[in-house]
C-alpha positions in Angstrom: -17.6 5.3 -28.0 -18.9 3.4 -31.0 -21.4 5.9 -32.1 -18.5 8.1 -31.9 -18.2 10.5 -29.3 -14.7 11.1 -27.8 -14.2 10.4 -24.4 -10.8 11.6 -24.4 -8.0 13.3 -26.0 -4.7 15.0 -26.2 -3.3 18.7 -25.9 0.1 20.2 -26.9 1.2 22.0 -24.1 3.8 23.1 -22.2 5.0 23.4 -18.4 6.6 26.8 -17.4 9.6 26.7 -15.9 11.8 29.0 -14.3 15.4 29.1 -12.7 14.8 31.9 -9.9 18.8 31.9 -9.3 19.4 33.9 -12.8 16.5 35.8 -12.0 17.4 39.8 -10.6 14.3 41.4 -10.1 11.4 39.1 -8.9 8.2 41.0 -9.0 9.2 42.8 -12.1 9.8 40.0 -13.8 6.5 38.2 -12.7 4.6 41.1 -13.4 6.5 40.7 -17.1 5.4 36.9 -17.6 1.8 37.3 -16.3 1.2 40.3 -19.0 2.3 37.0 -21.2 0.0 35.5 -19.4 -3.1 37.4 -19.8 -4.9 35.7 -17.7 -3.3 35.7 -14.3 -4.9 36.9 -11.7 -2.8 38.6 -8.4 -2.4 35.8 -6.3 -0.9 34.4 -9.0 1.5 37.0 -9.8 2.4 37.0 -6.4 2.6 33.1 -6.1 5.4 33.4 -8.9 7.2 36.7 -7.4 7.8 34.5 -4.3 8.8 31.6 -6.5 11.5 34.0 -9.0 13.0 35.0 -5.1 13.9 31.5 -4.4 17.3 32.5 -5.8 18.9 28.9 -4.4 16.3 27.1 -6.6 17.5 26.0 -9.7 14.4 24.6 -11.0 10.9 25.5 -10.5 7.6 24.8 -12.3 5.9 28.3 -12.4 2.0 26.9 -14.2 2.2 23.5 -15.7 0.7 22.2 -18.9 -2.8 21.4 -17.4 -3.0 24.9 -16.4 -1.8 26.4 -19.7 -4.3 27.0 -22.4 -3.2 27.3 -26.1 -3.2 31.2 -26.1 -1.1 32.1 -23.0 1.4 29.1 -24.1 1.5 31.3 -27.6 1.8 34.1 -26.0 5.0 33.4 -23.5 6.8 31.9 -26.1 6.9 35.1 -27.8 8.1 36.9 -25.0 10.3 34.8 -24.1 11.7 34.3 -28.2 11.4 38.2 -28.0 13.6 38.5 -24.4 16.3 35.9 -25.8 16.2 38.2 -29.3 17.4 41.2 -26.9 19.9 40.0 -25.7 22.2 39.5 -29.1 25.0 41.2 -30.2 25.5 42.8 -26.7 27.9 43.5 -24.7 28.7 41.5 -21.6 28.5 45.6 -19.8 24.9 45.5 -21.3 24.1 42.0 -20.5 23.4 43.2 -16.6 21.1 45.0 -17.1 18.8 42.7 -19.1 16.9 39.7 -17.9 18.6 36.5 -18.1 17.5 35.4 -21.7 17.6 31.7 -20.0 15.7 32.1 -16.8 12.0 31.2 -17.6 11.3 28.3 -19.9 8.9 26.3 -22.3 9.0 22.3 -21.6 6.6 20.5 -23.7 4.0 17.9 -22.5 1.0 16.2 -23.7 -2.3 16.8 -21.5 -5.0 13.9 -21.8 -8.3 15.1 -21.5 -11.9 13.7 -20.8 -14.8 15.5 -21.9 -17.0 13.2 -21.0 -15.1 13.1 -17.2 -15.9 9.7 -15.3 -18.3 7.7 -18.2 -16.5 4.7 -19.1 -13.9 5.6 -17.1 -13.3 1.9 -16.2 -12.8 1.2 -19.3 -11.0 4.3 -21.1 -8.2 4.4 -17.5 -6.7 7.1 -17.2 -2.6 9.2 -17.9 0.5 9.1 -15.5 1.7 12.5 -14.8 4.8 10.7 -17.0 2.3 10.6 -19.8 1.8 6.7 -19.9 -1.3 4.9 -19.5 -1.8 4.2 -15.6 -5.4 1.8 -16.1 -8.4 0.6 -18.3 -7.2 0.5 -22.4 -4.7 3.4 -21.6 -1.8 0.7 -20.9 -3.3 -1.8 -23.0 -2.6 0.6 -26.4 -0.1 3.2 -25.2 2.2 2.4 -28.0 -0.6 2.6 -30.5 -2.3 6.1 -29.2 1.2 7.6 -27.2 2.5 8.5 -31.1 6.6 9.3 -31.9 7.6 12.1 -29.9 9.7 15.0 -32.0 13.3 15.4 -31.6 15.2 19.0 -31.4 18.7 20.0 -31.3 19.6 22.9 -30.2 23.2 24.9 -30.2 24.4 27.9 -28.3 27.5 29.9 -29.7 29.3 31.9 -27.6 27.7 35.0 -27.9 24.1 32.6 -26.1 22.7 33.1 -30.2 20.2 30.3 -29.5 20.0 27.7 -33.4 17.5 25.3 -33.6 17.1 22.8 -36.0 14.2 20.1 -36.1 15.3 16.6 -36.8 12.4 14.5 -36.3 9.4 16.0 -35.9 6.3 14.8 -34.4 4.0 12.0 -35.6 0.2 11.5 -34.2 -1.2 8.9 -32.7 -3.6 6.3 -33.2 -7.4 7.1 -32.6 -9.0 3.7 -30.8 -12.6 3.2 -31.1 -14.5 1.2 -28.3 -17.4 -1.0 -28.4 -18.9 0.7 -25.4 -22.2 3.5 -25.9 -20.7 6.6 -23.5 -24.5 7.4 -23.5 -25.7 3.9 -22.2 -22.7 4.5 -19.9 -24.2 7.6 -18.6 -27.4 6.2 -18.2 -26.7 2.9 -16.2 -24.1 4.9 -14.0 -27.2 7.8 -13.1 -29.3 4.8 -12.1 -25.6 2.9 -9.5 -25.7 6.1 -8.2 -28.9 6.3 -7.3 -29.8 3.0 -6.2 -26.8 3.4 -4.0 -27.9 7.1 -2.3 -31.4 6.1 -1.8 
């Protein structure tokens, strides 16, 4: 707002995806992934086990980016990197006993948060699931505030060893300062709500 109060911001995160058709031991793999999450209650672990058991599916979301905080995202990334490293150089006969290295993966997402919740929401608007602005100033200034996506080329060799090359780093979008006052918006919103209730 005009006083520098933050009304919306984006955080880089990841969707955790899985290919259950590559998962051999659903309960064991779910327990390992939950250990990597570090904040996985028993109900979520049971849900992940059930998803991993759907062997007819090729792609399922395990946890959405909005629900994955930075520390668990880092731990899951390390867990997946260690898993991929474990299969490097192994003979075909030894691979059968190991978990499939590409059964679980991360998909980069940018998640928008609104710290003042509904204050000025009619002006700020919102971002749809695809990352595009949905209402308010979000779609109007989408090209300015969304930045430029990065690009990564990934190559796999015949032994399933990955080589990654970052071709273009992402460029963050611009900040927009509005003329509205979040404090006044909050007062007006509270008074309007009180008049409707009474």
